C-alpha positions as CSV (number, residue, x, y, z in Angstrom):
1,I,-11.3,-2.2,-6.0
2,G,-8.7,-3.6,-8.5
3,T,-7.5,-7.1,-9.4
4,V,-4.0,-8.3,-9.7
5,V,-3.5,-9.7,-13.2
6,K,0.2,-10.2,-13.2
7,L,2.9,-10.5,-10.4
8,E,6.3,-11.7,-11.4
9,P,10.0,-11.2,-10.4
10,V,12.0,-9.0,-12.7
11,G,15.6,-8.9,-11.6
12,E,15.7,-8.0,-7.9
13,S,12.3,-6.4,-8.1
14,W,8.7,-7.5,-8.8
15,Q,6.4,-6.3,-11.5
16,L,2.8,-5.9,-10.3
17,V,0.0,-5.3,-12.8
18,V,-3.4,-4.3,-11.4
19,Q,-6.6,-4.0,-13.5
20,I,-8.8,-1.1,-12.5
21,S,-12.2,0.1,-13.6
22,K,-13.0,2.8,-16.2
23,S,-14.2,5.1,-13.4
24,L,-10.7,5.2,-11.9
25,A,-8.7,4.7,-15.1
26,R,-9.1,8.4,-16.1
27,Y,-7.1,9.5,-13.0
28,C,-4.0,7.3,-13.7
29,A,-0.9,8.5,-15.5
30,V,2.6,7.2,-16.0
31,K,4.9,8.4,-13.1
32,G,1.8,9.3,-11.2
33,S,1.0,8.0,-7.7
34,I,-1.5,5.2,-6.9
35,T,-2.1,3.6,-3.5
36,I,-2.6,-0.2,-3.4
37,N,-3.7,-1.7,-0.1
38,G,-2.4,1.4,1.7
39,V,1.0,1.4,0.0
40,S,1.8,4.5,-2.1
41,L,3.4,3.5,-5.3
42,T,4.5,5.0,-8.6
43,V,2.8,3.9,-11.9
44,N,5.2,2.7,-14.6
45,T,2.8,2.1,-17.4
46,V,-0.9,2.5,-18.1
47,S,-2.6,0.3,-20.7
48,D,-6.2,1.2,-21.5
49,H,-8.7,-1.4,-22.6
50,A,-12.5,-1.8,-22.7
51,Q,-12.8,-2.7,-19.0
52,G,-10.6,0.1,-17.7
53,C,-6.9,-0.1,-17.6
54,D,-3.9,-2.1,-16.4
55,L,-1.4,-0.4,-14.2
56,S,2.1,-1.7,-14.1
57,I,4.1,-1.0,-11.0
58,N,7.6,-1.9,-10.1
59,L,8.0,-3.2,-6.4
60,I,11.5,-2.6,-5.2
61,P,13.0,-5.1,-2.8
62,H,12.4,-2.9,0.3
63,T,8.7,-2.5,-0.6
64,W,8.4,-6.3,-1.3
65,Q,10.0,-7.2,2.0
66,F,8.4,-4.6,4.4
67,T,4.8,-4.4,3.1
68,T,2.0,-6.8,2.5
69,M,2.6,-6.6,-1.3
70,N,4.4,-10.0,-1.0
71,L,1.1,-11.6,0.0
72,L,-0.6,-10.8,-3.3
73,K,-1.4,-13.4,-5.9
74,I,-2.9,-13.3,-9.4
75,G,-6.6,-12.7,-8.9
76,S,-6.2,-11.0,-5.6
77,R,-8.6,-8.1,-5.1
78,V,-6.9,-4.9,-3.8
79,N,-8.0,-1.5,-2.5
80,V,-7.1,1.3,-4.9
81,E,-6.9,4.9,-4.0
82,I,-6.2,7.5,-6.7
83,D,-3.8,10.4,-6.6
84,L,-4.9,13.4,-4.5
85,I,-3.8,15.8,-7.2
86,A,-6.1,14.2,-9.7
87,R,-9.0,14.8,-7.3
88,Y,-8.1,18.4,-6.9
89,V,-7.9,18.9,-10.7
90,E,-11.3,17.3,-11.2
91,R,-12.8,19.4,-8.5
92,M,-11.3,22.6,-9.9
93,L,-12.7,21.8,-13.4
94,S,-16.1,20.9,-12.1
95,T,-16.5,24.1,-10.1
96,T,-15.3,26.4,-12.9
97,Q,-18.0,24.8,-15.0
98,G,-20.7,25.4,-12.4
99,G,-21.0,21.8,-11.3
100,S,-20.8,20.2,-7.9
101,Q,-19.1,17.1,-6.7
102,S,-19.2,14.6,-3.9
103,L,-16.8,11.8,-3.1
């Protein structure tokens, strides 16, 4: 779960900033993928802080018009799914070190 901390128009697009927890922040990278409320999006910036990180995402007009992103408001809680590749990398590293993992 994440929280919308900023949502404002920028030209023809919208800038969405979502704060996520430390447990998910480690999986986020600039130009990586993140899914917010079922919509797969590209991360523009990642700003780390004590609570986790803020992800900045550019919502193009098509995404704004044809998804539920236009229903979000500051303070909205959103479902966050991390990039599948990050999960594979973590799994590969944990098994090479003799660990096990459950999701």
